[in-house]
C-alpha positions as CSV (number, residue, x, y, z in Angstrom):
1,M,25.6,-10.8,14.9
2,E,23.8,-13.9,13.6
3,R,24.4,-16.0,10.5
4,L,21.3,-16.0,8.2
5,Q,19.5,-19.3,8.2
6,R,19.8,-21.3,5.1
7,P,16.5,-21.7,3.1
8,R,15.1,-25.2,2.8
9,P,15.3,-26.9,-0.6
10,S,13.1,-25.1,-3.2
11,E,12.6,-22.2,-0.8
12,A,13.5,-18.6,-1.4
13,H,14.2,-15.7,1.0
14,V,13.8,-12.1,-0.2
15,W,15.4,-9.2,1.6
16,Q,14.9,-5.4,1.1
17,V,17.3,-2.6,2.0
18,S,17.7,1.1,1.2
19,V,20.9,1.9,-0.6
20,G,20.3,5.7,-0.8
21,S,22.7,6.4,2.1
22,S,25.9,4.9,3.7
23,S,24.5,5.7,7.1
24,G,24.7,2.7,9.4
25,L,27.2,0.8,7.3
26,P,30.5,-0.2,9.0
27,G,33.6,1.9,8.7
28,G,35.7,1.0,5.6
29,W,32.7,-0.8,4.1
30,T,33.9,-0.3,0.5
31,R,37.0,-2.5,1.2
32,A,34.6,-5.5,0.9
33,L,34.2,-4.7,-2.8
34,S,36.3,-6.0,-5.7
35,A,38.5,-3.8,-7.9
36,G,36.1,-4.4,-10.8
37,E,33.1,-3.1,-8.7
38,L,35.0,0.0,-7.6
39,A,36.1,0.7,-11.2
40,R,32.5,0.4,-12.4
41,A,31.4,2.7,-9.7
42,G,33.8,5.3,-11.0
43,S,32.0,5.3,-14.3
44,F,28.8,6.7,-12.8
45,R,28.5,10.5,-13.3
46,S,25.9,10.9,-10.6
47,P,27.1,10.6,-7.0
48,V,23.6,9.3,-6.1
49,D,23.8,6.5,-8.7
50,R,27.4,5.7,-7.6
51,L,26.4,5.3,-4.0
52,R,23.4,3.2,-4.9
53,Y,25.6,0.9,-7.0
54,L,28.3,0.6,-4.3
55,G,25.7,0.0,-1.6
56,S,24.0,-2.7,-3.7
57,R,27.2,-4.6,-4.2
58,W,28.1,-4.3,-0.5
59,W,24.7,-5.6,0.6
60,L,24.8,-8.5,-2.0
61,R,28.2,-9.6,-0.8
62,S,27.3,-9.2,2.9
63,V,24.0,-11.1,2.6
64,I,25.7,-14.0,0.8
65,G,28.5,-13.9,3.3
66,A,26.0,-14.1,6.1
67,Y,24.4,-17.2,4.6
68,L,27.7,-19.0,4.1
69,G,29.6,-17.7,7.1
70,V,32.4,-16.3,4.9
71,D,34.1,-12.9,4.6
72,A,32.3,-10.8,2.0
73,R,35.7,-9.9,0.4
74,L,36.3,-13.5,-0.6
75,I,33.1,-13.8,-2.7
76,E,33.5,-13.8,-6.4
77,F,30.7,-13.5,-9.0
78,G,30.4,-14.8,-12.6
79,I,28.0,-13.7,-15.3
80,S,26.1,-16.2,-17.5
81,A,25.9,-15.9,-21.3
82,R,22.4,-14.3,-20.8
83,G,23.7,-11.8,-18.3
84,K,22.5,-13.4,-15.0
85,P,25.0,-13.2,-12.1
86,W,26.0,-16.4,-10.3
87,L,28.2,-17.3,-7.3
88,A,31.6,-18.4,-8.7
89,S,33.4,-18.6,-5.3
90,P,33.1,-20.1,-2.9
91,A,31.8,-23.1,-4.9
92,V,28.5,-23.7,-3.1
93,G,26.0,-25.8,-5.0
94,W,22.8,-25.0,-3.1
95,L,22.9,-21.2,-3.1
96,H,21.3,-19.3,-6.0
97,F,20.6,-15.5,-5.9
98,N,19.2,-12.6,-7.8
99,I,18.9,-8.9,-7.2
100,S,16.8,-6.0,-8.4
101,H,16.7,-2.3,-7.6
102,S,14.4,0.6,-8.2
103,Q,15.5,4.1,-7.0
104,D,17.1,3.5,-3.6
105,R,15.2,0.2,-2.9
106,L,17.3,-3.0,-3.3
107,A,15.9,-6.5,-3.3
108,V,18.1,-9.6,-2.8
109,A,16.7,-13.1,-3.3
110,V,18.5,-16.2,-2.1
111,A,17.2,-19.7,-2.9
112,N,18.2,-23.3,-2.1
113,S,18.8,-25.6,-5.0
114,C,16.7,-23.7,-7.6
115,E,17.1,-20.7,-9.8
116,V,15.5,-17.6,-8.5
117,G,14.4,-14.3,-9.9
118,V,13.2,-11.1,-8.2
119,D,12.0,-7.7,-9.4
120,V,11.0,-4.6,-7.5
121,E,9.6,-1.4,-9.1
122,M,8.6,2.0,-7.8
123,V,5.0,2.8,-8.8
124,P,5.0,6.3,-10.3
125,D,3.0,9.1,-8.8
126,D,1.7,9.9,-12.3
127,P,-0.2,6.9,-13.6
128,R,0.1,8.2,-17.2
129,E,3.7,7.0,-17.2
130,I,2.6,3.5,-17.9
131,R,0.6,4.2,-21.1
132,D,3.4,3.4,-23.6
133,A,4.5,0.3,-21.7
134,I,1.0,-1.2,-21.7
135,S,1.4,-2.0,-25.4
136,V,3.7,-5.0,-24.6
137,L,1.0,-6.8,-22.6
138,K,-1.0,-9.8,-23.7
139,P,-4.8,-9.9,-23.9
140,A,-5.2,-11.7,-20.6
141,E,-3.0,-9.0,-18.9
142,L,-4.9,-6.2,-20.6
143,E,-8.2,-7.7,-19.4
144,A,-6.8,-7.7,-15.8
145,L,-6.1,-3.9,-16.2
146,A,-9.5,-3.3,-17.7
147,G,-11.1,-4.3,-14.4
148,C,-9.4,-1.5,-12.5
149,A,-11.7,1.4,-11.4
150,T,-9.1,4.2,-11.3
151,E,-5.9,5.2,-13.1
152,Q,-3.9,4.7,-9.8
153,Q,-5.3,1.1,-9.5
154,R,-4.3,0.5,-13.2
155,A,-0.8,1.6,-12.5
156,L,-0.5,-0.6,-9.5
157,R,-1.9,-3.6,-11.3
158,F,0.4,-3.0,-14.3
159,Y,3.5,-3.1,-12.1
160,Q,2.2,-6.3,-10.4
161,L,1.9,-7.9,-13.8
162,W,5.3,-6.5,-14.9
163,T,7.2,-7.6,-11.9
164,R,5.8,-11.1,-12.1
165,R,7.0,-11.3,-15.7
166,E,10.4,-10.0,-14.9
167,A,10.9,-12.3,-11.9
168,V,9.9,-15.3,-14.0
169,L,12.1,-14.4,-16.9
170,K,15.1,-14.0,-14.6
171,A,14.3,-17.3,-12.7
172,S,14.0,-19.2,-16.0
173,G,17.4,-18.0,-17.1
174,V,16.2,-17.3,-20.7
175,G,16.7,-13.6,-20.5
176,L,14.4,-10.6,-20.4
177,G,14.0,-10.5,-24.2
178,K,12.2,-13.9,-24.4
179,P,8.8,-13.8,-26.0
180,V,5.9,-14.4,-23.5
181,R,3.4,-17.0,-24.4
182,E,-0.4,-16.4,-24.2
183,D,-0.9,-19.2,-21.6
184,F,1.9,-17.9,-19.5
185,A,0.6,-14.3,-19.6
186,A,-2.9,-15.7,-18.6
187,A,-1.3,-17.4,-15.5
188,M,0.6,-14.3,-14.5
189,A,-2.6,-12.2,-14.7
190,G,-4.2,-14.3,-11.9
191,T,-4.7,-13.3,-8.3
192,P,-1.7,-11.0,-7.5
193,R,-0.9,-12.3,-4.0
194,A,-1.4,-16.0,-4.6
195,P,1.7,-18.1,-5.4
196,S,1.1,-19.9,-8.7
197,N,2.7,-22.2,-11.2
198,A,2.8,-21.8,-14.9
199,R,4.6,-23.2,-17.9
200,F,6.8,-20.6,-19.4
201,A,8.5,-21.6,-22.7
202,D,9.2,-25.3,-23.1
203,P,6.8,-28.1,-22.4
204,G,8.8,-29.4,-19.4
205,E,9.7,-26.0,-17.9
206,T,7.5,-24.8,-15.0
207,V,8.0,-21.9,-12.7
208,S,6.5,-20.7,-9.4
209,V,5.8,-17.0,-8.8
210,A,4.4,-14.9,-6.0
211,Q,3.7,-11.2,-5.6
212,L,5.8,-9.4,-3.0
213,E,4.9,-6.6,-0.5
214,F,7.7,-4.0,-0.3
215,G,5.8,-1.2,1.5
216,P,4.2,2.0,0.2
217,G,5.3,3.1,-3.3
218,F,6.9,-0.2,-4.4
219,V,5.7,-3.5,-5.8
220,G,7.6,-6.7,-6.6
221,A,7.6,-10.4,-7.3
222,V,9.8,-13.4,-6.8
223,A,9.9,-16.6,-8.9
224,A,11.7,-20.0,-8.9
225,N,12.2,-22.5,-11.7
226,V,10.5,-25.4,-9.9
227,N,6.9,-26.4,-9.3
228,G,5.6,-25.6,-5.9
229,A,8.5,-23.6,-4.6
230,K,8.1,-22.1,-1.2
231,L,8.1,-18.3,-1.9
232,P,7.5,-15.4,0.5
233,T,4.8,-12.8,-0.1
234,C,6.6,-10.0,1.8
235,A,10.2,-8.8,1.5
236,S,12.0,-8.8,4.9
237,T,14.0,-5.8,5.9
238,L,17.7,-6.1,6.7
239,N,20.0,-4.0,8.9
240,P,23.8,-4.2,9.0
241,E,23.7,-5.6,12.5
242,N,21.8,-8.6,11.1
243,L,24.8,-9.8,9.2
244,L,27.6,-12.1,10.3
245,I,30.1,-10.5,8.0
246,T,30.1,-6.7,7.7
247,G,33.2,-6.2,5.5
């Protein structure tokens, strides 16, 4: 097993895993989880949702443990006033992280010395499912949708726009309820795969954002709260054997 290589300053890594099954995970893997995580898992009525939650927590702990070279059981998390998780222990100043999940797909982003946000969404088979959500978009985003030739293309483009928004909101730390400015929306509506920079809320606040490839059926984005951050355009796949600490 190899320790994951630390990102360079202002660089982010994004990993994707499936949390729909415990197949391949080491024996006794739930022992790496905290009492609070196990208690929360017990509140899920659906066994599928319970497994997805437990798997997500194991992967998050194991990924961070592999970057730091520490036992996943020793990691402690805190929650900011706006609901964003952060690494409380061990006290490592450079490591920032964020997670997102959709169905059984989990995305874990780790960045060096900058806040990071990631979002992954499953594109629905029925493109009509996005019709109510379109109402929240700004004119520049609606214009980007108008150029799509088919309903399927519109659905894909919508989720590209949506995940860019979500990733930036999470990276900025202002929370998902923050109003989106017109100039920010216009920047987000640019070329999907090209990393870009845009002012978000305050005159001095700049973010970098890039669309992420997750494979068929999913779309995502990653963002960092610095100008010119080095961001991936494809989420890498992790297996348990990639990790230094497996619980």
